[in-house]
C-alpha positions in Angstrom: -199.7 -42.4 104.1 -201.5 -44.7 101.4 -201.5 -48.3 102.8 -201.2 -49.8 99.6 -197.6 -48.8 99.9 -196.9 -51.5 102.3 -197.7 -53.9 99.5 -194.7 -55.0 97.1 -194.6 -52.9 94.1 -195.1 -55.7 91.9 -198.2 -56.8 93.4 -199.6 -53.2 93.4 -199.0 -53.3 89.5 -201.2 -56.1 88.9 -204.2 -55.5 86.9 -207.3 -57.7 88.6 -208.5 -60.5 86.7 -211.8 -59.6 84.9 -214.4 -62.4 84.9 -217.4 -62.6 82.8 -220.0 -60.2 83.5 -222.8 -62.0 85.8 -226.4 -62.1 84.5 -227.6 -60.1 87.9 -225.0 -57.5 87.3 -226.4 -56.7 83.5 -230.0 -57.1 84.4 -229.3 -54.4 87.3 -227.7 -52.2 84.8 -229.8 -52.3 81.8 -232.9 -53.0 83.6 -233.5 -56.3 81.9 -235.4 -59.4 83.0 -232.9 -62.1 84.0 -234.6 -64.7 82.4 -234.4 -63.4 79.0 -230.3 -62.9 79.2 -228.2 -65.1 77.7 -224.7 -65.6 79.2 -222.0 -66.8 76.9 -219.0 -65.5 78.6 -217.5 -67.7 80.8 -217.2 -71.2 79.0 -219.8 -72.9 81.3 -221.6 -75.9 80.5 -225.0 -75.2 79.2 -226.3 -78.5 80.1 -225.6 -77.9 83.7 -225.0 -80.9 85.8 -225.3 -84.6 85.4 -228.1 -86.8 87.5 -225.4 -88.8 89.4 -223.7 -85.3 90.3 -227.1 -83.7 91.5 -227.8 -86.8 93.6 -224.5 -86.8 95.2 -224.7 -82.9 95.9 -228.1 -83.4 97.6 -226.7 -86.1 99.9 -223.5 -84.1 100.7 -225.6 -81.2 102.2 -226.5 -83.1 105.4 -223.0 -82.8 106.4 -222.3 -79.2 105.8 -221.8 -78.4 109.4 -218.4 -80.7 109.2 -215.2 -79.5 107.9 -214.3 -81.1 104.6 -211.9 -83.8 104.4 -208.8 -81.7 104.0 -206.7 -84.6 102.1 -209.8 -85.2 99.9 -209.3 -88.9 100.1 -212.3 -90.2 98.0 -211.8 -87.9 95.1 -208.1 -88.8 95.1 -209.0 -92.4 94.9 -211.4 -91.7 92.2 -208.5 -89.9 90.3 -206.1 -92.8 91.1 -208.5 -95.1 89.6 -209.2 -93.5 86.4 -205.4 -92.2 85.6 -203.2 -95.2 87.1 -201.3 -92.7 89.3 -200.1 -92.7 93.0 -202.3 -91.0 95.6 -199.1 -89.0 96.3 -199.1 -87.7 92.4 -202.8 -85.9 93.1 -203.2 -82.3 94.0 -206.5 -81.2 94.5 -207.6 -77.2 94.1 -210.6 -74.8 94.5 -210.8 -75.2 90.6 -207.7 -75.6 88.4 -206.8 -71.8 88.9 -206.1 -72.5 92.6 -203.8 -75.5 91.5 -201.9 -72.8 88.8 -201.6 -70.5 91.8 -200.1 -73.4 93.9 -197.4 -74.0 91.2 -196.4 -70.1 91.2 -196.5 -69.8 95.1 -194.4 -73.1 95.4 -191.6 -72.2 92.8 -191.8 -68.8 91.7 -190.4 -65.7 93.5 -188.4 -62.4 92.8 -185.5 -63.3 90.5 -186.9 -65.8 88.8 -189.1 -66.0 85.6 -191.8 -68.0 83.9 -192.2 -68.3 80.0 -195.8 -68.2 78.5 -197.5 -67.7 75.1 -198.8 -64.2 73.7 -202.8 -64.9 74.0 -202.5 -67.4 76.5 -204.8 -67.9 79.7 -204.6 -64.5 81.9 -203.9 -66.5 85.1 -200.3 -67.1 84.2 -198.8 -63.7 84.1 -200.9 -62.6 86.9 -199.8 -65.6 89.3 -196.4 -65.0 88.1 -196.3 -61.4 88.8 -198.0 -61.9 92.1 -194.6 -63.8 93.3 -192.6 -61.1 91.9 -191.0 -63.2 89.1 -190.7 -62.0 85.5 -192.8 -63.2 82.6 -191.5 -64.1 79.2 -194.0 -63.8 76.7 -193.4 -65.3 73.3 -195.0 -64.4 70.1 -198.0 -66.4 69.1 -197.9 -68.5 66.1 -201.4 -68.6 64.2 -202.9 -67.3 67.6 -201.5 -70.5 69.3 -198.3 -71.5 71.2 -195.0 -71.2 69.2 -193.3 -74.2 71.2 -189.9 -73.8 69.8 -189.8 -70.2 70.3 -191.2 -71.0 73.8 -188.4 -73.4 74.5 -185.9 -71.2 73.2 -186.7 -68.6 75.6 -186.4 -70.5 78.6 -183.7 -68.5 80.7 -181.3 -69.2 83.7 -183.6 -67.8 86.0 -186.7 -69.6 84.4 -188.7 -72.1 86.8 -192.1 -72.5 85.0 -193.2 -72.6 81.5 -196.9 -72.6 81.2 -198.8 -73.9 78.3 -202.6 -74.2 77.9 -203.8 -77.0 75.7 -206.4 -76.2 74.1 -205.5 -72.6 74.8 -208.0 -70.0 76.3 -209.2 -67.5 75.0 -207.8 -68.5 71.3 -209.1 -72.1 71.2 -205.9 -73.3 69.4 -204.3 -76.9 70.1 -200.5 -77.8 70.1 -200.5 -81.5 68.6 -199.3 -84.5 70.8 -196.0 -85.0 69.1 -195.1 -81.2 68.9 -195.8 -81.2 73.0 -193.8 -83.9 73.5 -191.0 -82.8 71.5 -191.2 -79.7 73.7 -191.0 -81.3 76.7 -187.8 -83.2 75.7 -186.2 -79.7 74.8 -187.2 -78.0 78.4 -184.4 -78.3 81.0 -185.0 -81.0 83.5 -185.0 -78.5 86.2 -187.7 -76.1 84.9 -191.2 -76.9 85.5 -193.6 -77.3 82.4 -197.4 -77.0 83.5 -199.9 -78.2 80.7 -203.1 -76.9 81.5 -205.8 -79.0 80.0 -208.7 -77.4 81.3 -210.9 -78.3 78.2 -209.4 -81.7 77.5 -212.8 -83.7 77.5 -213.9 -81.5 74.6 -211.2 -82.9 72.2 -212.0 -85.8 70.1 -210.2 -88.8 71.2 -207.5 -89.2 68.8 -206.3 -85.6 69.6 -205.7 -86.0 73.2 -202.0 -85.9 74.0 -201.4 -88.8 76.7 -199.8 -86.5 79.3 -200.6 -88.6 82.2 -198.4 -91.3 80.8 -195.7 -88.9 80.1 -195.5 -88.3 83.8 -193.2 -91.7 84.1 -190.7 -90.2 81.6 -191.0 -86.2 82.8 -190.5 -85.6 86.4 -191.0 -81.8 85.7 -194.3 -82.2 84.1 -197.3 -81.0 86.0 -200.8 -81.5 84.2 -203.8 -79.4 85.6 -207.5 -80.3 84.6 -210.8 -78.8 85.9 -214.2 -80.0 86.8 -215.5 -76.5 85.8 -216.0 -77.2 82.2 -217.3 -80.4 80.7 -218.5 -81.9 84.1 -220.3 -78.7 84.7 -219.3 -77.7 88.2 -218.0 -74.1 87.7 -220.0 -73.0 90.6 -218.3 -75.4 93.2 -214.7 -74.8 92.1 -212.6 -78.0 91.9 -209.8 -79.0 90.0 -206.6 -80.9 90.2 -203.0 -81.4 89.1 -201.2 -84.8 88.5 -197.5 -84.4 88.9 -194.4 -86.3 90.2 -194.9 -87.2 93.8 -191.9 -84.6 94.9 -193.6 -81.8 93.0 -196.7 -82.7 94.0 -195.5 -82.9 98.0 -194.2 -79.3 97.6 -197.5 -77.9 96.0 -199.4 -79.7 99.1 -197.1 -77.9 101.4 -198.4 -74.7 100.3 -202.0 -75.6 99.7 -204.4 -74.5 102.5 -206.1 -77.3 104.3 -209.5 -77.0 103.2 -209.2 -75.5 99.9 -211.9 -77.6 98.2 -215.2 -77.6 100.1 -217.3 -80.8 101.2 -219.9 -80.5 98.4 -217.3 -80.1 95.8 -215.3 -82.8 96.6 -218.5 -85.3 96.7 -219.9 -83.9 93.4 -216.2 -84.2 91.5 -216.0 -87.7 92.5 -219.6 -88.3 91.2 -219.1 -86.4 87.9 -215.8 -88.3 87.0 -217.8 -91.4 86.7 -220.7 -90.1 84.9 -219.0 -90.5 81.3 -222.6 -90.6 79.7 -223.3 -86.9 80.9 -219.5 -85.9 79.5 -220.2 -87.5 76.0 -223.4 -85.8 75.8 -221.8 -82.5 76.7 -219.0 -83.2 74.1 -222.0 -83.8 71.6 -223.5 -80.9 72.4 -220.8 -78.8 72.0 -219.8 -80.2 68.8 -223.3 -79.4 67.4 -223.2 -76.0 68.6 -219.8 -75.1 67.5 -220.8 -76.1 63.7 -224.0 -73.9 64.4 -222.1 -70.8 65.4 -219.4 -71.4 63.0 -222.1 -71.9 60.3 -223.8 -68.2 61.3 -220.2 -66.5 61.6 -219.7 -67.7 58.0 -223.3 -66.3 56.9 -222.3 -63.0 58.5 -218.9 -62.9 56.9 -216.9 -63.1 59.7 -213.5 -65.0 60.3 -212.9 -67.1 63.6 -210.0 -69.0 65.1 -210.7 -72.6 64.6 -211.6 -73.8 68.4 -211.0 -77.1 70.0 -212.7 -76.2 73.4 -216.3 -75.1 74.4 -216.0 -71.6 72.9 -214.9 -69.9 69.7 -213.2 -66.3 69.3 -214.7 -64.3 66.5 -213.2 -61.4 64.7 -215.9 -58.7 64.5 -213.8 -55.5 64.2 -214.9 -52.9 66.7 -215.2 -55.5 69.5 -215.4 -53.2 72.4 -218.4 -51.1 70.8 -220.2 -54.7 69.4 -219.6 -56.3 73.0 -221.8 -53.4 74.5 -224.4 -53.6 71.8 -224.7 -57.1 72.5 -225.3 -56.5 76.3 -227.8 -53.9 75.5 -229.7 -57.0 73.6 -229.3 -59.3 76.8 -226.4 -61.1 75.3 -223.1 -61.4 77.3 -219.9 -62.6 75.6 -216.2 -61.9 76.2 -214.1 -59.1 75.0 -210.6 -60.3 74.8 -208.7 -57.1 74.1 -206.4 -55.6 76.9 -204.1 -58.3 78.0 -205.3 -61.1 75.3 -203.9 -58.4 72.8 -207.1 -59.3 70.3 -209.0 -55.9 70.4 -210.8 -57.0 67.2 -212.0 -60.2 68.5 -214.8 -61.7 70.7 -214.9 -65.1 72.8 -218.4 -66.7 72.6 -219.0 -70.0 74.8 -220.7 -72.4 72.9 -224.3 -72.7 74.3 -227.4 -74.4 73.6 -229.0 -74.6 70.2 -231.7 -71.6 71.3 -228.7 -69.9 73.1 -226.7 -70.0 70.0 -229.2 -68.8 67.7 -230.2 -65.7 70.0 -226.4 -64.9 70.0 -226.1 -65.0 66.2 -229.5 -62.9 65.8 -228.2 -60.5 68.5 -224.6 -60.2 66.7 -226.3 -59.8 63.3 -228.4 -57.0 64.9 -225.4 -55.3 66.3 -223.3 -55.4 63.2 -225.8 -53.4 61.6 -226.3 -50.7 64.1 
């Protein structure tokens, strides 16, 4: 007997999420020096973490023998002060991925469905399928969400609509007015999850005021993360802001200590370090222009991006990806479930990392 058969068929058929290749793994496979490998595959912050965050982490290490605050009081208080919401509207997660999983766990089940866009974040179909629910995928519009098509696709059994804004891996952005119009079209009994993992990389006038929308739309869930602009990808901490009744259900299925003590302290400190976030934004903007200019010089097309990454059309992407690996540069292929077989997603790094990538890409295209 194959013990996997004890699991539901919809679980057995899941294709596991493939993260960006770690530096250590590439070094082992190719016999490369780790210090000379450039990783631009996972949309991490090339600046690392801010000084306030580092100090908070060092102080927190003294209490590692203690369980973390299962309610995350200090971090929740910091978020309440920042966004003007109530404590009961905040849900903390082990990265925003964890919060997305909580939504699926609490609201999806066999016999229900969730709506999402083609080319959207891979976790949406995975989280949906893991609950035995049906994924309704609408065709993308210029690589982004077709909000009108998504609203029209909501079925009688739909419980959740997933929206990434900006979207990963394409970097596209739905305008604020179009997004709120979409919210008004979706039935009130269907949750709309707006995943804003890259919100801090948007210029101020492009940011939708989704937190204020919570007062008008009880079915709205806004998720954000500390893994990107704040530089805490390794600590895994994210959060959701939602109507208190929705947050209550999410907290019922949340594990008691799903965010560790160092992550809680680091995130609270990072939230107040706006100088570091501003520096991260500026560095990303410079790097984006650098990579765009390099792609243009190579005669390549790219999808205009509002995140800290850019998706470039290189043709035989799977082969170019392997050639880049041999040159010690890790990027992210986005074929497969993302349905972009001719594109590579590239995180914006430091000036030197970007230059290294562009040189490696030029050589790989000629090989």
